[in-house]
C-alpha positions as CSV (number, residue, x, y, z in Angstrom):
1,X,-29.3,-22.7,60.0
2,X,-30.2,-21.2,63.3
3,X,-30.0,-24.7,64.9
4,X,-26.5,-25.2,63.6
5,X,-25.5,-21.8,65.0
6,X,-26.9,-22.8,68.4
7,X,-24.7,-26.0,68.4
8,X,-21.7,-23.9,67.4
9,X,-22.5,-21.4,70.1
10,X,-22.7,-24.1,72.8
11,X,-19.3,-25.5,71.8
12,X,-17.4,-22.2,71.2
13,X,-19.1,-19.4,73.1
14,X,-16.7,-19.7,76.1
15,X,-13.6,-19.3,73.9
16,X,-14.9,-16.9,71.3
17,X,-17.6,-14.8,73.1
18,X,-17.1,-11.6,71.1
19,X,-17.4,-13.4,67.8
20,X,-20.5,-15.3,68.9
21,X,-22.1,-12.0,70.1
22,X,-21.2,-10.2,66.9
23,X,-22.8,-13.0,64.9
24,X,-26.0,-12.8,67.0
25,X,-26.2,-9.1,66.7
26,X,-25.7,-9.2,62.9
27,X,-27.5,-12.4,62.1
28,X,-29.8,-10.9,59.5
29,X,-26.9,-9.3,57.6
30,X,-24.7,-12.4,57.8
31,X,-27.4,-14.7,56.4
32,X,-29.0,-12.3,53.8
33,X,-27.3,-14.2,51.0
34,X,-29.2,-17.4,51.9
35,X,-32.4,-15.8,50.5
36,X,-31.0,-16.1,47.0
37,X,-31.0,-19.3,44.8
38,X,-28.1,-21.7,45.0
39,X,-26.5,-20.4,41.8
40,X,-26.4,-16.8,43.0
41,X,-25.1,-17.8,46.5
42,X,-22.2,-19.7,44.9
43,X,-21.4,-16.6,42.8
44,X,-21.5,-14.4,45.9
45,X,-19.0,-16.4,48.0
46,X,-16.7,-17.4,45.2
47,X,-13.8,-14.9,45.3
48,X,-11.1,-16.4,43.0
49,X,-12.2,-14.4,40.0
50,X,-12.2,-11.2,42.0
51,X,-8.8,-12.0,43.6
52,X,-7.3,-12.8,40.1
53,X,-8.7,-9.5,38.7
54,X,-7.3,-7.5,41.7
55,X,-3.9,-9.1,41.3
56,X,-3.8,-8.3,37.6
57,X,-4.7,-4.7,38.4
58,X,-1.9,-4.4,40.9
59,X,0.5,-5.5,38.2
60,X,-0.5,-2.6,36.0
61,X,-0.5,0.0,38.8
62,X,2.5,-1.2,40.8
63,X,5.0,1.0,39.0
64,X,2.9,4.1,39.3
65,X,2.9,5.0,43.0
66,X,1.6,8.6,42.5
67,X,-1.0,9.9,40.1
68,X,-1.3,13.6,39.3
69,X,-5.0,13.6,40.0
70,X,-7.9,11.2,40.6
71,X,-9.0,11.1,37.0
72,X,-5.5,9.9,36.0
73,X,-5.8,7.0,38.4
74,X,-9.3,6.1,37.2
75,X,-8.2,6.2,33.6
76,X,-5.2,4.0,34.4
77,X,-7.4,1.5,36.1
78,X,-10.0,1.6,33.3
79,X,-7.3,0.9,30.7
80,X,-5.8,-1.9,32.8
81,X,-9.3,-3.5,33.2
82,X,-9.8,-3.3,29.4
83,X,-6.5,-5.0,28.8
84,X,-7.2,-7.7,31.5
85,X,-10.6,-8.5,30.1
86,X,-9.1,-9.4,26.7
87,X,-7.3,-12.2,28.3
88,X,-10.4,-13.8,29.8
89,X,-11.0,-17.0,28.0
90,X,-12.9,-19.1,30.5
91,X,-16.6,-18.7,31.0
92,X,-18.3,-19.2,34.4
93,X,-19.5,-22.7,35.0
94,X,-23.2,-22.9,34.4
95,X,-23.3,-19.2,33.5
96,X,-26.7,-19.7,31.7
97,X,-28.4,-20.8,34.9
98,X,-26.7,-18.1,36.9
99,X,-27.7,-15.4,34.5
100,X,-31.3,-16.6,34.5
101,X,-31.4,-16.5,38.3
102,X,-29.9,-13.1,38.3
103,X,-32.4,-11.9,35.8
104,X,-35.3,-13.3,37.9
105,X,-33.9,-11.7,41.2
106,X,-32.9,-8.4,39.6
107,X,-35.1,-7.9,36.5
108,X,-34.5,-4.2,36.0
109,X,-30.7,-4.5,36.4
110,X,-29.8,-7.0,33.7
């Protein structure tokens, strides 16, 4: 991985100096997900599910621009999430393998 970054750096450092420096300064944080198994890495960088959920939440909260207090907003989002989750029919591809890897990496959380 570091070797691929060095090649990238040689080709693009002149044009994107601040980006290359930022990547160098934050390399450990940017590559932390590589320590996980392939199944978990794919789950981390797949955002379609999250984007779909957020779009559905926006549909429920679009008409309500102002909430009387924070608890009202939280309750509204909670009820919307409950309604949205009833529509989920698809399971995550290879969920059994993903779940097993999550259980191994985070035994006290699952």
